[in-house]
N, C-alpha and C positions, 0 to 999 in steps of 0.2 A: 312080655312085661310093658304096663299102661306107663302114660306119663308121667304121671304121681310121683311113680317110683323111681323112673328117670332122673328127673329133679330132684329128689330128695339125692342119688347116687351123687348125680355130679355136683350139692351141696355139699357135702360130706367130702366127697372128692377132694374135693378146690381146701377143705376147712383140714384135711388130711397134708395136703399143701402144705398148708402155711404151718402147719404145729409141726411138723417136718424144719423148714427154711427158720424157726425162731430155738429150733434145733431138743424139741418137745419130743422127743420119739416116741415115750409109750399113748403119748394120746393123738400121737399121727398113727402109729397103728391100728390104734381103736378104730379112726372115721377111717379106714382106709379101708378094711377087713369088713364095717360095717359097708359100707362104698360098695366092695366087692359082694357079699354075697346080694345086692340089691339088684348086679348084674350076672348079665348072661360071660361066663369066661371064656367060652371063645368068642367074643364079638372085640372089636378095634381099644371099645374104649376099655374094656374090665379084661383087654391085657394090660393097657399102659396103666389103669389103680394096679395090677402084680404087681410090673411092673416095680412101683411107688413105692408098693408092702416089702417086696423084695431089702429095697434098701431101710425102709423103717427098721427093717427085723432088722438088720444087718447093725442101724446104728442103736437100736435096743440092746445091745448086747447078744440075742435071738437066729446065729449063726445060723445054725442047725433048722431051722425054719426060713429062714434067706438062702439056706440052698435046695430044701425040700420044695419051698417055689419057685428055682429056679431053674432045677431039673422038672417041673411036669409042663413052664414056660418055654424051653428048649424046644415043645415040639406043637405049639402053637401054629393054631391056622396064617394069622395075621402074622406076614412076613417079619418086619421091625419088629417087633413084640418079641421071635425068637430069636431074632440078631442079636438085636438087646439081651436076654436072657442066657447067650451064650458067653459071650463079652462079662454081663454081672459073674458067671458061674466060675470064667478064670479067670477073675479077679476074689474072688470070691476060694477061689481054693488052692488062691497066692500062696507060698509062705508069708510068715509075718515075719519083720524086719528086726533086729532087738535093736533101741535103741538107748546111748548111753545115758546115765544120768546129766550129765553137764550138761545138753541137749534139753530136759525136760526145765520146766519152772513149774513149783511148788506153791498152789498156792492155798495159802489158810483157810481155817473153820474162822472165820468171824463172831459164825454160829454160838460158839460156846466164849462167847467174852462179851461180859456184859455191857451195854452200852456204852458206859460214861467211860469204863475203860480202855474203849473201843476213842473216843474221841478223844482222852492226854495222849493213845499214843499214836497218834497219828499225830497230832499238833507237835509232837517229839520229835517224829519225823519229817514233820516240813521246815521244822526249824531247823533241825540240824541240812536238813538238804540245801539250805537257801547260807543257810553260813561257809558247806564246805564248798559251790560251787565259784571258781569266781573266772571271769573270762580265762581265757587263755592270752600269755603278750607274743608281740605278735615276735616273730623270729627275725632276723638280724641277718642284712644279705650284706654280703662283701663281694664290692662289685666290680674289685681287682679280678673275681674266680668267676663273673656273667662268659657268656659265649655269645660276646655279638657279632660271633661270623656267621650269622642266619640273619642278622637286619642287614646287609651287605641288600640282599632277594630283597626286601621289601623296598626301600628307596629305588632297587632296577623298577620293579612292577609302576610301583609310582610315578615316575619319571616316565616308563611307558607310557600306561593311564592318560597322566596328562597333556603329554605328545600324542597320543591320536584325538581327545576332548582339543587339543587345543587345532588340528589338521578338520575337523570337523565342522568346526566355527567357523573355522578363513576359508573351508569349500564353502560353505552355507548361505556365503555371502557375495 
């Protein structure tokens, strides 16, 4: 492999990672696949790129591709890569947990709403929310119900500290 191909592969690898971190998973898959094609699959960097590719496949909804690549990477000559592949494979094969609907937040699709209608809705929602939120009134506390017994310890501690400081000042003269 020449140095020019290596530099191109590293650049595609970096842009794939950036795309992944921005949530652009299809772009990440595309860049990482191109980087992987330029690198020797059994090299350390090749394995690193392929591990990222596994996570990008999974994020893009291509779980079968992720599992297939994981199976290949479990036999990678670089020990760190094979270890990561085994851990990823374990995670990918784990059963999916069902989340209750009340845990989910539904994001409305504003693409179907014309721009001026969106602005009107936002303005209406903002006025409603500002009118409805009043600062809570402070709760009144009956002082006869407050436990003041613990305050005796505080007074005792203050007296002990004052006596200690006084004796230190007296001894310093």
